[in-house]
N, C-alpha and C positions, 0 to 999 in steps of 0.2 A: 478408628482406633489405630493409634500409631504404636509401633514396636520400637522401642530403644535398643539400639546396637551397642553391646559393650565393646569398647576398644581397649586393647592392651598396648601400653606403651613398651618401646624397646627396653627401657630400664628395669621394667618389672621382670622378675623372674619367678617362674612357678617351681615351688619346691615339692618334690616328691619324696615321701618317706620310704626309705629302704629298709626291709626286714634283715634282721640279722640271720644269715644263712651260713651254716656250717657245712663244709664239703666232708662227705663221708668218703669211706675207702673206695667205694665204687665210683665215685666222681672223679677221683685223682687219675691222671694219665699215667700210664705205666712208663717206667723209665726205659729210655732207649739204650741198648748196649752198642758200644762201638766195637766193631770187630775188625781185625786186620785182613786185608785182602792180599793173597798172595799173587804175585805176578809171575806168570811163566812165560818163558821165551819159547817160541814155536819156530823151528827151522822151517824155511820155505820149502825144502823137499818134502816135509812130513805133511804139511798142510795142504798139498796139492791133491785134489781129488777129482776125478772125472765125473761129470754129470751131463744131463741133458733135460731139456724141458719138451714134453710131448703134449699133444692135444688129441683128446678122445672123449667122447660122450659130451661135447660142448663146454669141457673144462680142461685146464692146463695143469700138468703135473711135473714136479722136479723130480728126476729118477736117478739112481745111482746103481752101479751093477751090485748085484746080490740083495737088494732092498725089496721087501714084500709090501705091497700096498693094495688098497681097495679101490677100483674105479667103478664107474657106472657100468651096469650089465652090458656085455657085449656078446653078440652071437657070432661063433666063429665062422669063417667062409665055408662053403659046402665041400665035403671031403676031409675037414680037419676035425679031429676029435677033441673033446672038451679038455683032454689033458696033454695035449701037443703044445708045441710052441707056436707063438704068434708074433708077427713083426708090425711095429707101429711105424709108418713112414711119414706121418705128419710130425716132423721133428722141427721145433721152432728155434732151438738154440743147442749147440754142442760145445762143450768145455773139455779139452782132453788134458788138462793140467798146464798147458804152456799157453795156448791160444783159444779164443771163443770164435766160433763161426755162428753168425747170426743170420737166419733166413729171411727172405722177403716173399711171401710170408714163411716158406719152409726152406730148409737146408737141402740142397741137391745132393743126391746120393747118400744121405745119412738114414739110419734106421735103428730102431731099437728092438732087440730080440727079448722076448719075455715068455715064461712058462706059464700056463694057465693052470691054476691049483683047484679051481673050482668056484661055484657060486655060493655066496654066503647072503644072510638076511640081516638087515640092520635091526635095531631095537624098534618094538611097536610104538606108533604114536597114535593118539586118539584125536579124531577130527570132530568137533561138536558144533552143530549149527542149531541156534536157538533164537526164536522170536518170542517176545514177551507178549502177553495178554492174548495170544492167539492159540496157545497150546501146540505150537510147533517145536519139535525136539528131534534131531537126527544125531545119532552117535555112530561113528564108524571108526575102525582101525585100519592102520596101514603099516606095512613092513616093506621098505625098498629093498630090491634085490641088487646086490653088488658082485662084481667078479674080482676074485683075489688072484693076483698075479705076482710072480717073482721075476725081477729084472736079471737077465742072464748076461747080456753084454750090449755095448754101445758101439755101433760101426760107423 
């Protein structure tokens, strides 16, 4: 038994009937409003701000004086209370408003002084481990502990 193959010539075109489709109000794209952007000029003396990059808990943070941030939980050295100040000496970069000092890997003599506000806990996350067809199901919750600090000064 032989099967005949149908060949389509290049000149032949298949016609596809298109349905009349009307666009409803929900299908229409919303009109984009053009807004004017105000350009402000900033004096160089106003935009200069001192900052530093510190490394703690395996992460790097950009810090500025007076800023409050959450870092990985740190245990203060012995003899230091939880509400005392602590200094970070692993400073990777210091910018004082005029020049930047980049360390290799750390800047010599630079340190960031911060006040420990206390420990805080993050939002709870649920960890689910499931294997189908074997009735294995584990559900656990976890809340990461962070230390809240306020940057006092950059030396």
